[in-house]
DSSP file (Angstrom, degrees, kcal/mol; ACC not computed):
  #  RESIDUE AA STRUCTURE BP1 BP2  ACC     N-H-->O    O-->H-N    N-H-->O    O-->H-N    TCO  KAPPA ALPHA  PHI   PSI    X-CA   Y-CA   Z-CA
    1    1 A M              0   0    0      0, 0.0     2,-0.1     0, 0.0     0, 0.0   0.000 360.0 360.0 360.0 129.5    5.0    5.2   15.7
    2    2 A T        -     0   0    0      1,-0.1    98,-0.1     2,-0.1     3,-0.0  -0.446 360.0-140.4 -79.7 160.0    3.1    6.1   12.5
    3    3 A Y  S    S+     0   0    0     -2,-0.1    94,-2.2    97,-0.1     2,-0.3   0.286  75.7  35.8-106.3   9.4    1.2    3.4   10.7
    4    4 A H  E     -A   96   0A   0     92,-0.3     2,-0.4    96,-0.0    92,-0.2  -0.980  63.2-133.1-154.1 164.7    2.1    4.4    7.1
    5    5 A F  E     -A   95   0A   0     90,-2.4    90,-2.6    -2,-0.3     2,-0.3  -0.965  34.0-173.6-117.4 139.1    4.7    5.9    4.8
    6    6 A S  E     +A   94   0A   0     -2,-0.4     2,-0.3    88,-0.2    88,-0.2  -0.951  18.9 163.6-138.0 155.2    3.7    8.6    2.4
    7    7 A T  E     -A   93   0A   0     86,-2.1    86,-2.8    -2,-0.3     2,-0.3  -0.892  22.5-136.6-149.6 179.0    4.9   10.8   -0.5
    8    8 A A  E     -A   92   0A   0     -2,-0.3     2,-0.3    84,-0.2    84,-0.2  -0.977  13.9-175.8-142.7 155.7    3.2   12.9   -3.1
    9    9 A M  E     -A   91   0A   0     82,-2.3    82,-3.6    -2,-0.3     2,-0.3  -0.978  21.3-125.1-145.9 158.7    3.3   13.6   -6.8
   10   10 A N  E     +A   90   0A   0     -2,-0.3    80,-0.2    80,-0.2    79,-0.1  -0.699  61.4  61.3-101.1 157.0    1.7   16.0   -9.2
   11   11 A G  S    S-     0   0    0     78,-1.2    -2,-0.1    -2,-0.3     5,-0.0  -0.672  89.0 -17.4 124.0-176.9   -0.2   15.0  -12.3
   12   12 A P     >  -     0   0    0      0, 0.0     4,-1.7     0, 0.0     3,-0.3  -0.302  57.3-126.1 -63.6 144.1   -3.2   13.0  -13.4
   13   13 A F  H  > S+     0   0    0      1,-0.2     4,-2.1     2,-0.2     3,-0.2   0.915 108.5  51.8 -57.4 -48.3   -4.5   10.5  -10.8
   14   14 A E  H  > S+     0   0    0      1,-0.2     4,-2.4     2,-0.2    -1,-0.2   0.831 105.9  55.6 -63.8 -31.2   -4.4    7.5  -13.2
   15   15 A D  H  > S+     0   0    0     -3,-0.3     4,-2.4     2,-0.2    -1,-0.2   0.896 107.6  49.4 -64.6 -39.3   -0.7    8.3  -14.0
   16   16 A A  H  X S+     0   0    0     -4,-1.7     4,-2.3    -3,-0.2    -2,-0.2   0.892 109.5  52.0 -65.8 -39.2    0.0    8.1  -10.3
   17   17 A V  H  X S+     0   0    0     -4,-2.1     4,-2.5     2,-0.2    -2,-0.2   0.944 112.3  45.1 -61.0 -48.1   -1.8    4.8  -10.0
   18   18 A E  H  X S+     0   0    0     -4,-2.4     4,-2.3     1,-0.2    -2,-0.2   0.888 112.5  50.8 -65.7 -39.1    0.2    3.3  -12.9
   19   19 A A  H  X S+     0   0    0     -4,-2.4     4,-2.1     2,-0.2    -1,-0.2   0.886 111.3  49.3 -64.4 -38.3    3.5    4.7  -11.5
   20   20 A T  H  X S+     0   0    0     -4,-2.3     4,-2.6     2,-0.2    -2,-0.2   0.923 110.3  49.6 -67.8 -44.2    2.7    3.2   -8.1
   21   21 A K  H  X S+     0   0    0     -4,-2.5     4,-2.4     1,-0.2    -2,-0.2   0.912 111.5  49.9 -59.8 -42.1    1.9   -0.2   -9.6
   22   22 A A  H  X S+     0   0    0     -4,-2.3     4,-2.2     2,-0.2    -1,-0.2   0.903 111.5  47.9 -63.9 -41.2    5.2   -0.1  -11.6
   23   23 A M  H  X S+     0   0    0     -4,-2.1     4,-1.1     2,-0.2    -2,-0.2   0.890 110.6  51.9 -68.4 -38.7    7.2    0.7   -8.5
   24   24 A L  H ><>S+     0   0    0     -4,-2.6     5,-2.7     1,-0.2     3,-0.7   0.938 110.5  48.5 -59.7 -46.2    5.5   -2.0   -6.5
   25   25 A K  H ><5S+     0   0    0     -4,-2.4     3,-1.9     1,-0.3    -2,-0.2   0.903 105.9  57.3 -60.9 -41.8    6.3   -4.5   -9.3
   26   26 A Q  H 3<5S+     0   0    0     -4,-2.2    -1,-0.3     1,-0.3    -2,-0.2   0.781 108.9  47.6 -59.8 -26.8    9.9   -3.3   -9.3
   27   27 A H  T <<5S-     0   0    0     -4,-1.1    -1,-0.3    -3,-0.7    -2,-0.2   0.130 128.7 -92.4-105.2  19.4   10.1   -4.2   -5.6
   28   28 A G  T < 5S+     0   0    0     -3,-1.9     2,-0.4     1,-0.3    33,-0.2   0.593  83.6 126.7  90.0  11.6    8.6   -7.6   -5.9
   29   29 A F      < -     0   0    0     -5,-2.7     2,-0.3    30,-0.2    -1,-0.3  -0.807  40.2-159.8-105.1 144.2    4.9   -6.9   -5.3
   30   30 A G  E     -B   58   0A   0     28,-3.0    28,-2.8    -2,-0.4     2,-0.8  -0.827  24.5-120.5-108.6 158.3    1.9   -7.7   -7.4
   31   31 A V  E     +B   57   0A   0     -2,-0.3    26,-0.2    26,-0.2     3,-0.1  -0.884  31.0 174.6-102.3 110.2   -1.4   -5.9   -7.1
   32   32 A L  E     +     0   0A   0     24,-3.0     2,-0.3    -2,-0.8    -1,-0.2   0.818  67.6  20.4 -82.5 -34.2   -4.1   -8.4   -6.1
   33   33 A T  E     -B   56   0A   0     23,-1.0    23,-2.5     2,-0.0     2,-0.4  -0.969  54.4-168.5-137.8 151.3   -6.9   -5.9   -5.7
   34   34 A S  E     -B   55   0A   0     -2,-0.3     2,-0.6    21,-0.2    21,-0.2  -0.911  12.1-167.7-140.3 111.2   -7.7   -2.4   -6.8
   35   35 A I  E     -B   54   0A   0     19,-2.9    19,-2.3    -2,-0.4     2,-1.2  -0.892  12.2-153.2-107.3 118.1  -10.6   -0.7   -5.2
   36   36 A D  E  >  -B   53   0A   0     -2,-0.6     4,-2.4    17,-0.2    17,-0.2  -0.749  14.8-176.9 -88.1  93.7  -11.9    2.5   -6.7
   37   37 A V  H  > S+     0   0    0     15,-1.8     4,-2.8    -2,-1.2     5,-0.3   0.876  77.4  57.3 -63.8 -40.0  -13.4    4.1   -3.6
   38   38 A Q  H  > S+     0   0    0     14,-0.9     4,-1.7     1,-0.2    -1,-0.2   0.941 112.4  40.2 -56.8 -50.3  -14.8    7.1   -5.5
   39   39 A T  H  > S+     0   0    0      2,-0.2     4,-2.7     1,-0.2     5,-0.2   0.904 114.8  52.7 -66.8 -42.4  -16.8    5.0   -7.8
   40   40 A T  H  X S+     0   0    0     -4,-2.4     4,-2.8     1,-0.2     5,-0.3   0.915 110.1  47.2 -61.7 -44.3  -17.9    2.5   -5.1
   41   41 A L  H  X>S+     0   0    0     -4,-2.8     4,-2.1     2,-0.2     6,-1.4   0.859 112.6  50.2 -67.2 -34.0  -19.2    5.3   -2.9
   42   42 A K  H  X5S+     0   0    0     -4,-1.7     4,-0.9    -5,-0.3    -2,-0.2   0.931 116.1  41.6 -67.4 -44.7  -21.1    6.9   -5.8
   43   43 A E  H  <5S+     0   0    0     -4,-2.7    -2,-0.2     1,-0.1    -3,-0.2   0.905 124.9  34.0 -69.3 -42.5  -22.7    3.6   -6.7
   44   44 A K  H  <5S+     0   0    0     -4,-2.8    -3,-0.2    -5,-0.2    -2,-0.2   0.835 136.9  15.9 -85.8 -34.9  -23.5    2.4   -3.2
   45   45 A L  H  <5S-     0   0    0     -4,-2.1    -3,-0.2    -5,-0.3    -2,-0.1   0.533  90.3-124.5-118.9 -11.4  -24.3    5.6   -1.4
   46   46 A G     << +     0   0    0     -4,-0.9     2,-0.3    -5,-0.8    -4,-0.2   0.750  66.0 134.6  70.8  22.9  -24.9    8.2   -4.1
   47   47 A V        -     0   0    0     -6,-1.4     2,-0.4    -9,-0.1    -1,-0.3  -0.764  56.2-123.2-107.1 151.9  -22.2   10.5   -2.6
   48   48 A D        +     0   0    0     -2,-0.3     2,-0.3    -3,-0.1    -9,-0.1  -0.761  35.4 171.7 -90.4 137.3  -19.4   12.3   -4.3
   49   49 A F        -     0   0    0     -2,-0.4     3,-0.1   -11,-0.1    -7,-0.1  -0.975  35.7 -97.4-143.2 153.2  -15.9   11.6   -3.1
   50   50 A R        -     0   0    0     -2,-0.3     2,-0.2     1,-0.2   -12,-0.1  -0.227  59.4 -75.9 -65.1 158.8  -12.4   12.5   -4.2
   51   51 A P        +     0   0    0      0, 0.0    34,-2.6     0, 0.0     2,-0.3  -0.420  66.2 164.7 -56.2 124.6  -10.4   10.1   -6.4
   52   52 A Y  E     - C   0  84A   0     32,-0.2   -15,-1.8    -2,-0.2   -14,-0.9  -0.954  14.2-174.2-151.5 122.0   -9.2    7.5   -3.9
   53   53 A R  E     -BC  36  83A   0     30,-2.6    30,-2.3    -2,-0.3     2,-0.6  -0.968  12.3-156.0-126.0 136.8   -7.8    4.0   -4.8
   54   54 A I  E     -BC  35  82A   0    -19,-2.3   -19,-2.9    -2,-0.4     2,-0.5  -0.961  11.4-163.8-111.1 118.5   -6.8    1.2   -2.5
   55   55 A L  E     -BC  34  81A   0     26,-3.5    26,-2.3    -2,-0.6     2,-1.0  -0.901  11.6-147.0-102.1 124.7   -4.3   -1.2   -4.0
   56   56 A G  E     -BC  33  80A   0    -23,-2.5   -24,-3.0    -2,-0.5   -23,-1.0  -0.803  25.5-167.7 -90.9 101.1   -3.9   -4.6   -2.3
   57   57 A A  E     -BC  31  79A   0     22,-3.2    22,-2.3    -2,-1.0     2,-0.4  -0.703   8.3-176.0 -98.2 141.2   -0.2   -5.4   -2.8
   58   58 A C  E     -B   30   0A   0    -28,-2.8   -28,-3.0    -2,-0.3     3,-0.1  -0.994  22.8-159.5-140.1 131.5    1.4   -8.7   -2.2
   59   59 A N     >  -     0   0    0     -2,-0.4     4,-2.8   -30,-0.3     3,-0.3  -0.939  21.0-152.6-101.3 107.2    4.9  -10.0   -2.3
   60   60 A P  H  > S+     0   0    0      0, 0.0     4,-2.4     0, 0.0     5,-0.2   0.846  90.4  50.9 -54.7 -40.4    4.3  -13.8   -2.6
   61   61 A Q  H  > S+     0   0    0    -33,-0.2     4,-2.0     1,-0.2     5,-0.1   0.922 114.4  43.4 -64.0 -43.1    7.6  -14.8   -1.0
   62   62 A M  H  > S+     0   0    0     -3,-0.3     4,-2.5     2,-0.2    -1,-0.2   0.877 112.5  52.8 -71.3 -36.8    7.0  -12.6    2.0
   63   63 A A  H  X S+     0   0    0     -4,-2.8     4,-2.6     2,-0.2    -2,-0.2   0.916 109.1  50.2 -63.1 -42.3    3.3  -13.6    2.3
   64   64 A Y  H  X S+     0   0    0     -4,-2.4     4,-1.9    -5,-0.3    -2,-0.2   0.921 111.4  47.7 -62.4 -44.2    4.4  -17.3    2.3
   65   65 A K  H  X S+     0   0    0     -4,-2.0     4,-1.8     2,-0.2    -2,-0.2   0.910 112.1  50.2 -63.0 -41.6    6.9  -16.7    5.1
   66   66 A A  H  X S+     0   0    0     -4,-2.5     4,-2.2     1,-0.2    -2,-0.2   0.914 110.0  49.9 -63.3 -42.3    4.3  -14.7    7.1
   67   67 A L  H  < S+     0   0    0     -4,-2.6    -1,-0.2     1,-0.2    -2,-0.2   0.832 109.7  51.8 -66.4 -32.2    1.8  -17.5    6.7
   68   68 A Q  H  < S+     0   0    0     -4,-1.9    -1,-0.2    -5,-0.2    -2,-0.2   0.858 114.3  43.4 -69.7 -34.5    4.3  -20.1    7.8
   69   69 A A  H  < S+     0   0    0     -4,-1.8     2,-0.3     1,-0.3    -2,-0.2   0.813 131.6  15.5 -79.7 -31.1    5.1  -18.0   10.9
   70   70 A E    ><  -     0   0    0     -4,-2.2     3,-1.8    -5,-0.2    -1,-0.3  -0.880  63.9-156.9-151.1 107.3    1.5  -17.1   11.8
   71   71 A D  T 3  S+     0   0    0     -2,-0.3     3,-0.3     1,-0.3    -1,-0.1   0.697  93.7  47.4 -67.3 -19.6   -1.4  -19.1   10.3
   72   72 A K  T >  S+     0   0    0      1,-0.2     3,-1.9     2,-0.1    -1,-0.3   0.282  77.5 103.6-102.3  10.8   -4.0  -16.3   10.8
   73   73 A I  G X   +     0   0    0     -3,-1.8     3,-2.6     1,-0.3     4,-0.2   0.691  59.9  83.6 -66.9 -16.5   -1.9  -13.5    9.4
   74   74 A G  G >  S+     0   0    0     -3,-0.3     3,-1.1     1,-0.3    -1,-0.3   0.726  75.2  72.1 -57.8 -20.2   -4.0  -13.7    6.3
   75   75 A T  G <  S+     0   0    0     -3,-1.9    -1,-0.3     1,-0.2    -2,-0.2   0.696 103.0  42.0 -66.5 -16.3   -6.5  -11.5    8.2
   76   76 A M  G <  S+     0   0    0     -3,-2.6    -1,-0.2    -4,-0.1    -2,-0.2   0.246  98.7 136.1-113.7  10.8   -3.9   -8.7    7.7
   77   77 A L    <   +     0   0    0     -3,-1.1     2,-0.1    -4,-0.2   -19,-0.1  -0.812  37.5  40.2-110.3 153.6   -3.0   -9.4    4.1
   78   78 A P  S    S-     0   0    0      0, 0.0     2,-0.4     0, 0.0   -20,-0.2   0.635  83.1-116.9 -78.5 179.4   -2.5   -8.0    1.5
   79   79 A C  E     -C   57   0A   0    -22,-2.3   -22,-3.2    -2,-0.1     2,-0.4  -0.667  32.3-131.7 -78.8 129.6   -0.6   -4.9    2.3
   80   80 A N  E     -C   56   0A   0     -2,-0.4    16,-2.2   -24,-0.2     2,-0.4  -0.664  23.1-176.2 -90.1 138.4   -2.6   -1.8    1.4
   81   81 A V  E     -CD  55  95A   0    -26,-2.3   -26,-3.5    -2,-0.4     2,-0.3  -1.000  14.3-161.9-125.7 127.8   -1.2    1.1   -0.6
   82   82 A I  E     -CD  54  94A   0     12,-3.0    12,-2.5    -2,-0.4     2,-0.4  -0.839  12.5-164.4-115.5 151.9   -3.6    4.0   -1.1
   83   83 A L  E     +CD  53  93A   0    -30,-2.3   -30,-2.6    -2,-0.3     2,-0.4  -0.998  14.7 177.4-127.3 135.2   -3.6    6.9   -3.6
   84   84 A Q  E     -CD  52  92A   0      8,-2.2     8,-2.8    -2,-0.4     2,-0.6  -0.998  30.6-125.0-142.9 139.6   -5.8   10.0   -3.0
   85   85 A D  E     - D   0  91A   0    -34,-2.6     6,-0.2    -2,-0.4   -35,-0.1  -0.695  15.6-159.7 -80.3 121.1   -6.3   13.2   -4.8
   86   86 A R        -     0   0    0      4,-3.0    -1,-0.1    -2,-0.6     5,-0.1   0.477  38.7-116.5 -84.0  -1.7   -5.7   16.1   -2.3
   87   87 A G  S    S+     0   0    0      3,-0.4     4,-0.1     1,-0.0    -2,-0.1   0.416  99.5  81.8  87.7  -2.7   -7.6   18.5   -4.5
   88   88 A D  S    S-     0   0    0      2,-0.3     3,-0.1     0, 0.0    -1,-0.0   0.069 120.6 -83.2-120.6  22.7   -4.7   20.8   -5.3
   89   89 A G  S    S+     0   0    0      1,-0.3   -78,-1.2   -79,-0.1     2,-0.4   0.444  98.3 120.2  88.3   1.1   -3.2   18.8   -8.2
   90   90 A T  E     -A   10   0A   0    -80,-0.2    -4,-3.0   -82,-0.0     2,-0.6  -0.846  49.1-158.2-103.7 133.5   -1.3   16.6   -5.7
   91   91 A I  E     -AD   9  85A   0    -82,-3.6   -82,-2.3    -2,-0.4     2,-0.4  -0.953  12.0-150.5-108.0 122.1   -1.8   12.9   -5.4
   92   92 A E  E     -AD   8  84A   0     -8,-2.8    -8,-2.2    -2,-0.6     2,-0.5  -0.792   7.8-163.1 -93.9 133.9   -0.7   11.4   -2.1
   93   93 A I  E     +AD   7  83A   0    -86,-2.8   -86,-2.1    -2,-0.4     2,-0.4  -0.975  12.3 177.5-118.0 126.4    0.6    7.8   -2.1
   94   94 A S  E     -AD   6  82A   0    -12,-2.5   -12,-3.0    -2,-0.5     2,-0.4  -0.983  12.1-163.3-132.8 140.8    0.7    6.0    1.3
   95   95 A A  E     -AD   5  81A   0    -90,-2.6   -90,-2.4    -2,-0.4   -14,-0.2  -0.950  29.5-107.7-121.6 143.7    1.7    2.4    2.2
   96   96 A V  E     -A    4   0A   0    -16,-2.2   -92,-0.3    -2,-0.4     3,-0.1  -0.340  24.2-129.1 -63.4 146.2    0.9    0.6    5.4
   97   97 A D     >  -     0   0    0    -94,-2.2     4,-2.2     1,-0.1     3,-0.3  -0.886  18.4-162.3 -95.0 105.4    3.7    0.0    7.8
   98   98 A P  H  > S+     0   0    0      0, 0.0     4,-1.5     0, 0.0    -1,-0.1   0.781  86.5  59.1 -64.0 -26.1    3.5   -3.7    8.5
   99   99 A V  H  4 S+     0   0    0     15,-0.3     4,-0.5     2,-0.2    16,-0.1   0.937 109.4  43.7 -65.9 -44.8    5.6   -3.5   11.6
  100  100 A A  H >4 S+     0   0    0     -3,-0.3     3,-0.8     1,-0.2     4,-0.2   0.912 115.0  48.4 -65.4 -42.5    3.1   -1.0   13.1
  101  101 A S  H 3< S+     0   0    0     -4,-2.2     3,-0.2     1,-0.2    -1,-0.2   0.750 118.3  39.9 -73.0 -21.5    0.1   -3.0   12.0
  102  102 A M  T >< S+     0   0    0     -4,-1.5     3,-1.8    -5,-0.2    -1,-0.2   0.310  80.4 105.4-108.1   8.6    1.4   -6.3   13.3
  103  103 A Q  T <  S+     0   0    0     -3,-0.8    -1,-0.1    -4,-0.5    -2,-0.1   0.719  72.4  64.4 -66.6 -19.2    3.0   -5.2   16.6
  104  104 A A  T 3  S+     0   0    0     -3,-0.2     2,-0.7    -4,-0.2    -1,-0.3   0.640  84.7  88.0 -76.4 -12.4    0.2   -6.7   18.7
  105  105 A I  S <  S-     0   0    0     -3,-1.8     2,-1.6     2,-0.1     6,-0.1  -0.785  72.6-147.8 -91.9 118.4    1.2  -10.2   17.5
  106  106 A D        +     0   0    0     -2,-0.7    -3,-0.1     4,-0.1    -2,-0.1  -0.632  55.5 118.3 -87.8  83.6    3.9  -11.7   19.8
  107  107 A N     >  -     0   0    0     -2,-1.6     4,-2.3     1,-0.1     3,-0.3  -0.810  46.8-162.3-151.1 102.3    5.8  -13.7   17.2
  108  108 A P  H  > S+     0   0    0      0, 0.0     4,-1.8     0, 0.0     5,-0.1   0.845  92.8  55.1 -57.8 -36.3    9.4  -13.0   16.5
  109  109 A A  H  > S+     0   0    0      1,-0.2     4,-1.6     2,-0.2     5,-0.1   0.910 110.0  46.5 -64.0 -40.9    9.5  -14.9   13.2
  110  110 A L  H  > S+     0   0    0     -3,-0.3     4,-2.9     1,-0.2    -1,-0.2   0.882 107.5  58.1 -66.9 -37.7    6.6  -12.8   12.0
  111  111 A G  H  X S+     0   0    0     -4,-2.3     4,-2.1     1,-0.2    -1,-0.2   0.879 104.2  51.8 -59.0 -38.7    8.3   -9.6   13.2
  112  112 A E  H  X S+     0   0    0     -4,-1.8     4,-1.9     2,-0.2    -1,-0.2   0.916 111.4  46.4 -64.4 -43.2   11.3  -10.4   11.0
  113  113 A V  H  X S+     0   0    0     -4,-1.6     4,-2.5     1,-0.2     5,-0.2   0.929 111.1  52.0 -64.1 -45.5    9.0  -10.8    8.0
  114  114 A A  H  X S+     0   0    0     -4,-2.9     4,-2.6     1,-0.2   -15,-0.3   0.887 107.7  52.8 -59.3 -39.4    7.2   -7.6    8.8
  115  115 A Q  H  X S+     0   0    0     -4,-2.1     4,-2.2    -5,-0.2    -1,-0.2   0.912 109.8  47.8 -63.1 -42.8   10.5   -5.8    9.0
  116  116 A K  H  X S+     0   0    0     -4,-1.9     4,-2.0     2,-0.2    -2,-0.2   0.910 113.3  47.3 -65.1 -41.8   11.6   -7.0    5.6
  117  117 A V  H  X S+     0   0    0     -4,-2.5     4,-2.9     2,-0.2     5,-0.3   0.891 108.9  55.7 -66.3 -38.6    8.2   -6.0    4.1
  118  118 A R  H  X S+     0   0    0     -4,-2.6     4,-2.7    -5,-0.2     5,-0.2   0.936 107.6  48.9 -56.1 -47.6    8.5   -2.6    5.8
  119  119 A E  H  X S+     0   0    0     -4,-2.2     4,-1.9     1,-0.2    -1,-0.2   0.893 112.5  48.3 -60.8 -40.9   11.8   -2.1    4.1
  120  120 A Q  H  X S+     0   0    0     -4,-2.0     4,-1.7     2,-0.2    -2,-0.2   0.921 113.6  45.3 -67.6 -44.1   10.4   -3.1    0.7
  121  121 A L  H  X S+     0   0    0     -4,-2.9     4,-2.3     2,-0.2    -2,-0.2   0.876 111.5  52.9 -68.3 -36.2    7.3   -0.8    1.0
  122  122 A K  H  X S+     0   0    0     -4,-2.7     4,-2.8    -5,-0.3    -1,-0.2   0.895 107.3  52.8 -63.4 -38.3    9.4    2.0    2.3
  123  123 A A  H  X S+     0   0    0     -4,-1.9     4,-2.3    -5,-0.2    -2,-0.2   0.856 106.8  53.1 -65.2 -34.6   11.6    1.6   -0.8
  124  124 A V  H  X S+     0   0    0     -4,-1.7     4,-2.1     2,-0.2    -2,-0.2   0.955 112.5  43.1 -62.4 -50.5    8.5    1.8   -3.0
  125  125 A I  H  X S+     0   0    0     -4,-2.3     4,-2.3     1,-0.2    -2,-0.2   0.909 115.4  49.0 -64.3 -42.6    7.5    5.1   -1.4
  126  126 A D  H  X S+     0   0    0     -4,-2.8     4,-2.2     1,-0.2    -1,-0.2   0.872 109.3  53.9 -63.9 -36.6   11.0    6.4   -1.6
  127  127 A G  H  X S+     0   0    0     -4,-2.3     4,-1.6     2,-0.2    -2,-0.2   0.890 109.1  47.5 -65.4 -39.8   11.2    5.3   -5.2
  128  128 A I  H  X S+     0   0    0     -4,-2.1     4,-1.3     2,-0.2    -2,-0.2   0.918 111.0  51.7 -66.1 -42.2    8.1    7.3   -6.1
  129  129 A A  H  < S+     0   0    0     -4,-2.3     4,-0.5     1,-0.2     3,-0.3   0.891 109.0  50.7 -60.7 -39.5    9.5   10.3   -4.2
  130  130 A A  H >< S+     0   0    0     -4,-2.2     3,-0.7     1,-0.2    -1,-0.2   0.834 104.3  59.0 -68.3 -31.9   12.7   10.1   -6.2
  131  131 A M  H 3< S+     0   0    0     -4,-1.6    -1,-0.2     1,-0.2    -2,-0.2   0.846 106.9  46.6 -63.7 -34.1   10.8    9.9   -9.5
  132  132 A V  T 3<        0   0    0     -4,-1.3    -1,-0.2    -3,-0.3    -2,-0.2   0.488 360.0 360.0 -93.5  -2.5    9.1   13.3   -8.9
  133  133 A R    <         0   0    0     -3,-0.7    -1,-0.2    -4,-0.5    -2,-0.1   0.487 360.0 360.0 -77.2 360.0   12.2   15.2   -7.8
């Protein structure tokens, strides 16, 4: 079982970030955090790194259900979606598969929530893929 869903698009990196945020919003997610890994690594370590962004996405209704089912599930929230420049004009967009990341937790109620979030995140990635066809 893979732990993520991915697609790719061509164009400027920031355009891909904005398109991903819009698709997340369309599927009920807000972006709680946005980590610019390239800038952070340059500032903290003085190293050059490709454009790489981590978006912390949250669907409030699903997060609430997950927290009701498992009180420590907040250690695995929010759901991360990453964008990375592959160096050939292609931006890869990947979303975590919550079913894969939560499979070690033996809680059927949480499993149901994870499955619904999986479907929503897969729809985000599929929606981005459809945009670029």
